[in-house]
C-alpha positions in Angstrom: 28.4 14.5 1.1 30.2 13.3 3.9 30.5 10.2 6.0 29.2 10.1 9.6 30.4 7.9 12.4 27.3 6.9 14.5 29.6 6.6 17.8 29.8 10.2 17.7 26.2 11.3 17.6 23.5 11.9 19.9 19.8 11.5 19.3 17.8 14.9 20.1 14.5 15.7 19.5 14.2 13.6 16.2 17.8 14.6 14.8 21.1 12.9 14.9 23.4 15.7 16.7 27.1 16.0 16.9 28.7 17.0 20.4 29.0 20.7 18.8 25.3 20.7 18.1 25.6 20.0 14.4 22.7 18.0 12.9 24.1 14.9 10.7 20.9 13.4 9.3 20.9 10.3 6.9 19.2 10.3 3.5 15.5 11.4 3.2 14.7 7.8 2.3 15.9 6.4 5.3 14.2 9.0 7.8 10.9 8.2 5.7 11.0 4.6 5.8 12.0 4.5 9.5 9.1 7.0 10.2 6.9 4.7 8.2 7.9 1.6 9.9 7.1 3.3 13.5 3.7 4.3 12.1 3.0 0.6 11.1 4.1 -0.4 14.6 1.8 2.0 16.2 -0.8 0.6 14.0 -0.1 -2.8 14.9 0.0 -2.2 18.5 -3.6 -0.5 18.2 -4.8 -3.5 16.3 -3.5 -5.7 19.1 -5.2 -3.8 21.7 -8.3 -3.8 20.0 -8.4 -7.5 19.4 -7.6 -8.2 23.2 -10.7 -5.8 23.9 -12.8 -7.9 21.5 -11.7 -11.3 23.1 -12.6 -9.6 26.6 -15.9 -8.2 25.6 -16.7 -11.8 24.2 -16.0 -13.2 27.6 -18.3 -10.9 29.8 -21.3 -12.9 30.8 -24.7 -10.9 29.8 -26.8 -12.9 32.0 -28.7 -13.8 28.8 -29.4 -17.4 28.3 -30.5 -18.5 24.9 -33.6 -20.8 24.7 -33.4 -23.8 22.4 -36.1 -24.9 20.4 -35.2 -28.4 19.8 -36.3 -31.3 22.0 -33.7 -31.5 24.8 -34.0 -35.0 24.8 -32.9 -35.7 21.4 -29.1 -35.7 21.2 -27.6 -36.3 17.6 -24.0 -36.6 18.5 -22.2 -38.9 16.0 -18.4 -40.1 16.4 -16.6 -39.0 13.2 -12.7 -39.6 13.8 -12.1 -39.7 10.1 -13.4 -36.3 9.7 -12.1 -35.0 12.8 -8.6 -36.1 11.5 -9.1 -34.5 8.2 -10.4 -31.2 9.7 -7.5 -30.8 11.9 -5.1 -31.6 9.1 -6.7 -28.9 7.2 -6.3 -26.4 10.0 -2.6 -27.4 10.3 -2.1 -26.7 6.6 -4.0 -23.6 6.7 -1.6 -22.4 9.6 1.5 -23.4 7.5 0.2 -21.3 4.8 -0.3 -18.3 7.0 3.0 -18.4 8.3 4.6 -18.9 4.9 2.7 -15.9 3.8 3.7 -13.9 6.7 7.5 -15.0 6.0 7.0 -13.8 2.6 5.6 -10.5 3.6 8.5 -9.8 5.6 10.9 -10.7 3.3 9.3 -8.4 0.6 9.5 -5.6 3.3 13.1 -6.3 4.1 14.0 -5.9 0.4 11.9 -2.6 0.3 13.7 -1.5 3.5 17.1 -2.3 2.6 18.3 1.2 2.9 17.4 1.1 6.5 19.0 -2.0 7.0 22.1 -0.9 5.7 22.0 2.2 7.8 21.3 0.0 11.0 24.1 -2.6 10.1 26.9 0.1 9.2 28.8 2.2 11.6 28.9 5.2 9.3 26.6 6.6 7.0 26.3 9.6 4.1 25.0 12.9 5.7 22.4 14.5 3.6 21.2 18.2 4.3 17.3 18.4 4.6 14.6 19.3 7.1 13.3 15.9 7.8 13.5 14.6 11.5 12.7 11.3 12.9 9.4 10.9 14.2 9.7 7.5 16.1 7.5 7.3 19.5 7.4 3.4 19.3 11.0 2.3 17.8 12.9 5.3 19.9 16.4 6.2 19.2 17.6 5.0 15.8 21.1 4.6 17.0 20.0 1.8 19.2 18.1 0.0 16.6 19.6 -3.1 15.1 18.4 -5.4 12.1 17.1 -8.1 14.4 14.8 -5.7 16.2 13.5 -4.5 12.8 12.9 -7.9 11.5 10.9 -8.8 14.6 8.7 -5.5 14.2 8.3 -6.4 10.7 6.6 -9.8 11.7 4.6 -8.0 14.4 3.4 -5.8 11.7 2.6 -8.3 9.2 0.9 -10.5 11.7 -1.6 -7.6 12.4 -2.2 -7.7 8.5 -1.0 -4.0 8.0 0.7 -4.1 4.7 4.4 -2.8 5.0 4.5 -2.8 1.2 1.7 -0.4 0.8 3.4 2.2 3.0 6.7 1.8 1.5 5.6 1.9 -1.9 4.3 5.8 -0.8 8.1 6.7 -0.9 
């Protein structure tokens, strides 16, 4: 095994290559995990697109007007300020619980992907010979990624309800 400085590398066709065209890849685990994160990002982007389409479809006017079966002259609106306040407080609590759950998911994912974070934070890494290559259409060049970008991506994945832990467990 040999240490390789990232500054001497070029990202070419999924491989990290020296100027003399020698392939210098990090461990299999790092390559697989970055590929898995990229796939999760693709799924998160597709989920976001589908949700946007559903919202757009919901806003289309079909021209259909539902006919009400109740007496239009009978209006049963009652002021319930205490109940309205309780409902709003409950909604806020549920939002806080969701945010906490997302944060916990991201913390667990960070722990699972610790090798990737070490690879991103260090200027050097151990070279390993294997036939794997990076497949990162969303993430792009792994030499330009940093930990903050990866954490933001993990939050996006978590918000899309894509389990980073399930995919990471496949390693």
